[in-house]
N, C-alpha and C positions, 0 to 999 in steps of 0.2 A: 326920376327914380322911387322917390320917395310918396308922390303923387299916383303913379303905376299902383303902388304897395297897397299903398288907402284904399282904392279904388277896389282893388281886390276883396280886402278884411269888409270893405264896405257890403259886397254883394255877398261874401259869402252870410254874413250876418245877416241878409237880408232874407237868402234862402233859409235860412235856420229857422230866422221869428215867423216865417207864411209858413214853413212845416208846422211850426209848433202850433199856428193858429187852425191848419187844415186839423189837427191829428185827432182830434173831438171824432169829425167826422169818419176817418177812416176807422175809428176802433167800431162804429156801427155797421160796418158792412161786415157784409155774412160771404164768405165763399162758397161758387159755383158748386153744389154740390152733385150734379149731373156730367160733370169733368173728371174722367181718370187722372189722378197723379200719375205722373209719369216713374215708372221706377215700379209701381207697387204691384203685383201679381195677384189678380181677382180671385176671390173663393167663392164655391158654388157651394151657396150654405143649404140646395137643396141635397147634395150629395151625405148619405148617413153615414157614423161613425163607424170602420170595421172592428170589431171585437179582438182584441191580443187575446193569445192562451198566457195563463198566468205563469208559464214557463218558456221558454226559449227551446226548441227541439234539442241544442245541445245540453243544454243543463238540463233538461227531463233525461236523457238520455245517461248523464253520468249519475243524477241522483235513484234512479231505477237502478243501474248497473252495480252501485254501493250496497243501497238497502232497495230491495225488491220490493216493488208496491207502492214505494213511496210517491212517486214522479204521479203514478196513477190516481192514486186517491188525491194528491193536488189539483189534477185535471179533470175530477169530476165521475172516476170511472170506480166505483168502490167493488165494484165486481170481479176486473181484473186483479185490480190490488188484493185481492183476500185470496184470490188463487194464486198469485206468486207469492204469497207469505204462507199460504199453507202448501204449496209445493219448498219453500225454503225450511220451515219446522220439520218438515217428513223428510227432504237431504239429509239436517243436519243428525237430526235423528237416527235416522240410517250410517251416518258416516259413523256416532258414538258406538254404537253396535257392531257394527262391523270391525271398527278398530280395536275396540275390547277383547271380539271374537280374535282377531291376528293376534295382537299382542299373546290372551291364552296357546293361541295352537305354537305360537313360535317359543316360549316358556316350554312346553310341555314337548316340543318336538322332538328331545333327545329321553325323555321316559320310556320306559318300556312298560309294559304290563306282564303281572307275574301271572301266572297260568298253574295252578295246582291242578294234577290227574291223579291216577292211580293207575299204577302198573298194573293191566292186566293178567301177568301171566305171573308175577309174583302178588300182587294185590299190597305192594305197597305203593306208600302217599309218595310225587314225584313233583316237584319245583321245577317248570318250564319259565323263561322269560319269553313271550311273544313278543311279537313287533310293536313297536312304537304305535303309541295310541294317535299321533297327529304326524303321520310321513309326511314328506317333504312337498307331495303333489298339494296335500291338504293343506299347506301352511301356503304355498304360490295360489292356491285359490282361494283363501282367504285375504291375500293380498291382493288378488285382482279383484274382488271384491268389493274390498275399502277404496281401490284409485276410479272403478266405477263411478261408486257414490262421488267420490271427490269431482268426477269428470261433470256428474248431473248438477253438483253445485255450482260449477260455473258454467253450466249454460243456462241452469236458470237466472243465473244474472245478467247473461246475453241476451235473452229472449227480453228478460224483465227490461234492459236498457231498452233494445230495438221496438219494443212495444209501446215503450212511452216516446219515443221520439217520433216514431210512426203518428202516435195519440197528436203529439203536438202540434204535428203540421196538418192534420185534419181535424183540431178541436173545434175551429168553427163550422164544419160543416153536418148541417144535419142531417140525419138519417135515421129510419127507421127499419127493423130487423123482422120480420114475421115467419111463423113457422106454421103453415096448417095443414091439417091431414084430409085429406079427400080421400072419398073411394077409391082403391085399390093403388092410390101414391100417394106422396110426401111432397107439398110443396113450400119451397123456400121465397120468399116475397121480401125484395127491398126497395127502400122509398126513397130516393133521394132529390131534395129543394137543391135546387140551382140559384 
């Protein structure tokens, strides 16, 4: 039994010594570069990189719905951004103006106008209270104007968000639009490269 163990140890020691003697030769060998490794996917080096939009469509919608024109400017559409900012400024200005008009109409709705006349028979001056300066119909009309401008502001935010959402989806599609005046008609031409 001891002889068997000694034989095994000696043979194992011999294998290790032979392996160590052959190790420098094995390091000089190179791997076969023509054979594909198992488990690795081949990559196409000729494929071009697809550009990504600076904003995802969801993020572009949210940014432009909160601040109209912001996502358009990030996506490289300065004219659309300026249009939405201009609409925002105009609607906010009109909301402030119509809110002031509605407050004034509501405040003065109970006021009446003093009308001084002269009695045609006696010739004596006479003071009469006229109708209110702002009747209830005018107060309701001013309130409706304010609500209309608030709806326009909300619509501007939603349109800006929708425009940014579509622009983020179509960000990498090159397109050229041109408007040409021809004799007797106008032509709109679009060129899209695929």
